[in-house]
N, C-alpha and C positions, 0 to 999 in steps of 0.2 A: 095487580100483576097481569100483564097481557103480552101477547106476541102478535106483531102485525108487520106487513110488508110496506116498506117506504121507498119512494123514489128520490134519490139524491142526484147531484150533478154528475157523479161518476158512475151512476147506475143504481140498481135496486139492492137494498139491504133488508135484513130482518131485525126489527127493533123490539127489545124487551123493556117494558116499563114497570116500575114498582114504586112504592111510596114508603117513606120513613118519617114518622111524625108529621104527616101532612105535606112533606116535601117530595117532589117527584124526581126520580132518577131513571136513567135509560142507558142502554148498552146496545151496540150494533154488532151484527154478525153477518158474514157473507152467506152462510148456509143456514137453512131452517132447522136442521137437526141440532146445530150448536145452540141456536136460540131457544129451542124447546128444552134442551138439557139445562141451560142456565135458568130458564123459567121454572123448571121442575125443582132445581136446587133451591131457588129462593123460596118456593112454597114449602119445601121440606124443612128448610132452616127456620121458617116462621112457625111451622107446626111443632118444632122441637123447643119452642120457647125463646128463640134467639131474636125474635122480631124479624124485620126484613133485612136482607143482605145489603150492607153498605159497600160503596165502591172501595173504601180503604181496606176491606177484607179480601180483596182480590190480590193476593200476595205475589211478589216476584219469585221466580224459582230460585234465583241466586241467593236472595235473602233467606228464604225458607230453608234451603239446603245447608246454609251456614249454621242456622239455629239447630237443625237436625243433627249435624255432626257434633256440635258442642254438647248436645244432650246425651251423647253416647260415650261419655268419659269412662264408664265402667268397663268397657271392653278392653281386651288385651292391646298392648301398645302396637304390636305388629299388625293386628286387625285394623286399628284406627289409622295407621300409616298407609296401609293398602287402600282402604276406602277413601282416604283423603286424596291419594294419587288418582283414583278412578274419577272422583268428583272434579278435580282440577283439570285433568287431562282429557276426559272423555264426556263429561256432562256439561260443564259450564261453557265450553266453546260452542256447543250446539243449542243448549237450552237456557243459557244465562240471560238472554235478552227476552225471554218469554215469561208470561205470568203462569201461575199454576194451572189456571183454568184453560189456558191456551195449549197446554200439552195434551194431545189427544192420542187415541189408539193409533191413528195413521202416523202421527209424529214419532211415536216410539218405534213403529214398524220401519219407517224410513231410516231411523237412527241405527237400527240393527243392520240394515243393508249397508249403511255407511261404514259401520265398524268392520263388517265382513270385507267390504271393498278395500279397507285400509290394511287388510292382511291379519287382523286379529283372529286368533284361534277360536273355534266354536266354543270350547270350554271357557275361554276368557269372556266371550260375548255373553254366555250364560251367567257368569259371575256378575257382569255389569248389570244385567237385567234384574238379578236378585237384589242388588243394592238399590237400583232405581225403584223397584217394587216396594222395598222397605220405606223409602222416602215418601212415596205417594200413599202408602198405607197409613203413615203417620198424618199426612195431610187429610186423609179421609176421617181419621179419628178426631182431628181438630176441626172437622166440618168446614175445611177450606176448599175441598173439591167434592163432587158428588160421588165419583167412583174412581177406581184406580185405573189409569190408562194402560198400565202394563199388563193387566189381566187379559188373557187370551192371546198375547203376542208370543209367537213361537220362536224359540231360539234355534240357531242351526244345530243340526245333529252333531254331537261331539264325537270326535274320533276316539276309539278305545285307547286307554292308557297303555303305553308300552312298558311292560314289566320285564325287567332284565334281572336274572339271577346269576351271580358270579360263581364260577366253578373254582375248585381249590387253587389251581395254579394262577388263576387271574387275581384272586384275593391276595395270595402271597406276593405276586409281582407288584400289585398296587402298594402293599405295605413296605416292600423293600425300596420302592422308589420315592417314598414320602420323605420330606425333610423333618428335622427335629421339632419344628414349631407345630406342624399339623398332623404328624404321625399319631400322637396320642388321641387326637379327635377322631381320626378315621379308624384307628384300632378299636376304640371304645364303641363306635357306631357298629362295627362288624361284630364285636364281642357281646353287645347288649341289645342291639336292635332299637336303640333309643332314637326318637325323632330329632331332627336338627334343632327345633325350638326347645326341646328338653335338654339337649346337650349345651345349647347356647346359654341357658339359664342355670345350669348346674353350678353349684358352689361347693367349696371344699368341705363345708360342714355337712354336706349331703353324702360324702364318701366316708364309709366306715372301714378303715384299713384293718381293724381287729376282726370284725365279723365278716369281712370281705363282701360288703354289700354297698349298693348305690341306691339312695332313696330319691326317687323322682318326686320332687315336691311341687313342681309347677309343670302342668301339662295342659293340652288343649281340651281334654275331657276328664270327667271324674274318674273314669276307669284307668286313665293314664297315671294317676297318683299311685305309686307302687314301689316295692323293694325288689331290686334285681341283684341276684347273687353273681359274683365274679370269681375268677380263679386267681391263683398266685401270680401267674404271668401278667394278668391285667393289673394286679396290685403293683408289681414291680415297675411297670411302664408308667403308671400314674404317680408313684412315689418319685421316680426320676424326673418326671415332668414337673412335679411340684418344686423340686430343688431348682430347676431352671427358671420357673416362674418367680421364685423368691428373689432371683437376681435381677428381675425386670421391675419396672414401675407398675406393678399390678395392684391398684388401690381398691378394686371392686370385689376381690375374693372370688372371682369367677374361675372355674377350672380351666376353661379353654379361652384363650385370648389371642389377639392378633400380634404380629411382631412388634407393634408399637405399645403393647400392654393394655389395649382396650378390649372390651368384649367382642368376640368374633361376630362378624356380620355375614349373613348368608349370601347376600349379593356380592360383596367384595370377595368372600372366600371362594365362591364357585367360579366367578368370572376371571379372577386374577390368578387363582392357583389350581382349583380342583379340575375344572374342565380342560385347561391346557395340559395338565398331567395325564388325564384320561386319553386325550388325543395323542399324546406322545407314546402311550402304551398301546394304542390301537383299540381303546375301549370307548369309542365315541358315543355309543348308544347307551352308556351307563349314566345314571343320575344318582345324586346323593341318597335319595330315598330308596334306591335299589340295594343299598347296604343293609337297610332294615329288612327288606324283602329277603335278602340272602340269609340273614340271621334266622328269620322265621322258618325258611325252608330247611336250613341245617338242623333246626330243632325237630322238624318233622322226620328228617332222615335219621336222626338219632333215636327215634322211637318214643319221644315224649308224648304224653297223652294230650288231647286238645285243650282240656281245662287248664293245665299248667302253662301251655303255650299262650292261651288267651290272656292269662294273668300277666305273664312275663312281658308280652308285647303291649299290654295296656289297651286291648281291643274292647270297644263298647259292645260289639255284637259278635256272637259266636260264629256267625256265618263268615265273617271276615277271616277268621282263623282257618276255616275249612278250605278257603281258596288256596292256601299254601300247600295243601295236599296234592292238588293238581300241579302246582308249580314244582313240587318235589318230583313228580313223575317226569315232567319235562326235563328237569335237571339230570335225572338218571339217564335219559335218552342222550343228552348232550355229552355226559361223561362216557357213555358207551361208545359214542361216535369218536370221542377223543382217544379212547383206548384202541379202537379199530384203526384209527389214523396212525397211531404210534406203530402198530404192527405192520400195517401196509407200507408205511414210509420206510421202515427198516428193511422189509422184503424188497422194496423197489431199489433201495440203495445197494442191496446185495446183488440184485440182478445187474445193476449198472456197473458194479465193481468186478463181476465175473470175467468179462473179457480182459480187463487189466491184470487180474490175478493170473489168468491163463498165460498171458504174455510173459509176466514176471516169472512164472514157474518154468516156462520153456527156456528163458534166458538163464535161469539159475542152473537148470540141468545141463545146458550147453557149456556153461562155464566150468562145471565140475567134471565133465567128461575127461579132459586132459589130466586132471589130478588123479582120477581113478586109474587111468592108463599107466601113469608113472608109478603108482603104488604097486600095480601088478608086475611091472618090469623089475622093481626092486626086490620083490618077493622071489622072482626067478633067479 
């Protein structure tokens, strides 16, 4: 195995040579750093007992990523669907024509700039880098590349998540405006603080009408598997919803379904119904996960202890629950502002009505003066 500089018709290149069973192989690189990396990898592979690296082991990125995705069948369906979308829409168009060893640190860094230029949010770019890093970590484990090119690549600084807590009249207005199909879903989200994927997978066997409990059987974390107590009003809404579901073609026993009788889909639900409804109500800054945040904040305001709230919300970390104590303080400030606005608005209306009231009083007095005079004359 050796690295040397060679002159070809189109210029100089760096050539790496190695032997397998007495047969010579070679590979050309434009940069010496790439040639040295390949040479180091062939030597490392040989020391690990794999012999010398064969050209057939220089895998295409597109072929390897297909194998990688097929080997992750144990993940949740939503996770697999999301990763497949990232691979098809953001990886293959840029890396599909490259071999694994041709994807370098600079390649990934340029890819991050491309994603940012396309308008992807910093948090989305970070998620893409995590998936790409997992792919190349598997390639490193299989000794197909020497190191992970994603290591050291900085993702754009993510903007802080906008957390919105609904106050009482906003929650009531939202529920009053819901149609019969999706009102039970939104009501249960506000009443239990369940995540959307937990609501999406909820089945009727998980709802105990006698004990007034909901058993979250499927969740994104182990802490998410829990029993949630509900009240009589929640039970009545779910029972009425079940009667309506029995009249539709609901063959999957899911609690929350689409108008067509299929399991509710987050993308279709939010784009076609939930976000337009929020816009109509003037709540454009609210997202579905804010219903969960609202429920947790209400528990804090009700005086429940942090341990109970942590279990009910299915938090894996106690620190996550403690964030809602700050949110509760912010909600109190907003409610105080709403109360102040109520009184100031009333006072303002009174001030605006005073001149009109004064004119009406003068007119009334003027109209009654002749009547008073007539009464005096009759007495005489």
